[in-house]
N, C-alpha and C positions, 0 to 999 in steps of 0.2 A: 243247323247243319252247316251254315257257311263258316262258322268259327272252327269247326273240327277239321283237322288236316289228315285224319286217319284214312289210309287208302281203302279200307273196307267200307267206308261211307260213300264212296263214289256212286255206286248204283242207286242208293237212296237219294242222293242229290240229283242225279239224272232223272229219276222218276218224279221227284217234286218239280223239277224244271218243266218236264213235259206236262204235268198236271196244271201248273200255273199258266203255261202257254195255251193249253186247250181251254182253260177257264176264260182267258182273255179273248180267245177266238170266238167263243160262243156267247160272250157278253155276260158271263156269270161274275167275272172279276173285272175291275177297272184296269185300263191300260197303265195307270199310274203304278199299280203293283208290279207289272213287268218292268217298267222303267226303274223302279226302286231296286228291284233285285238285280237288274243289269248294272246299275250304278255301283252297288255293293260288290258285284263280281269284278267289275273293271277297276275298282279301287285297289284290289289285290289280284292282279291279272297273272297268276302263276298256277302251275300244277292243275288241280281239279277245276279251279275256277274257269280256266280256258274251255275245258270240255263242257262244263255246265252252261256257260254263256252261249257257246255254239249250239248246244241242244235247245236252249230257250229260243234262240233266234231261228232255228230250223222250224220250230213249231209255230211261233207267232210273229216272226220278224216280217214276213211278207205282208201279213195283215196290218201290222203297225205302220209299215212303210207306205202302203197304198191307201190307208185311211187318211182323209184330209186333215182331221183334227190332230193326228199324231205324226204326220209326215215329217215336219221340220224337226221335231224332237228325236225321231228315229234316225234321221240323217245325221244329226249331231252325235248320237251314240255310235253310229257306224264309223264316222270319221275318227272319233276318239279310239275306237277299237282298232282301226287301221294304223293309227299312230303308235298305239301300244304294241301292235304286232311287229312293227318295224324296230322298235326299241328292244324287243325280246329277241 
């Protein structure tokens, strides 16, 4: 879904982002999955990828930020996102 730029695919992307975020929150999926998806989204930080990355962070961002094992990595992702926000 990340490769498709079709505007009709936005709702599916958002649903998948929510699913991945909830899976990370409940320990069903590893935090690495969320970081991998966020990395791909931030590599091409335009159009739908902005909304999808925000949705993913709304669902599991606080969990990743407050977990000691992922805090530093999440802080780096947030700093990168803030730099990209200023550039756009």
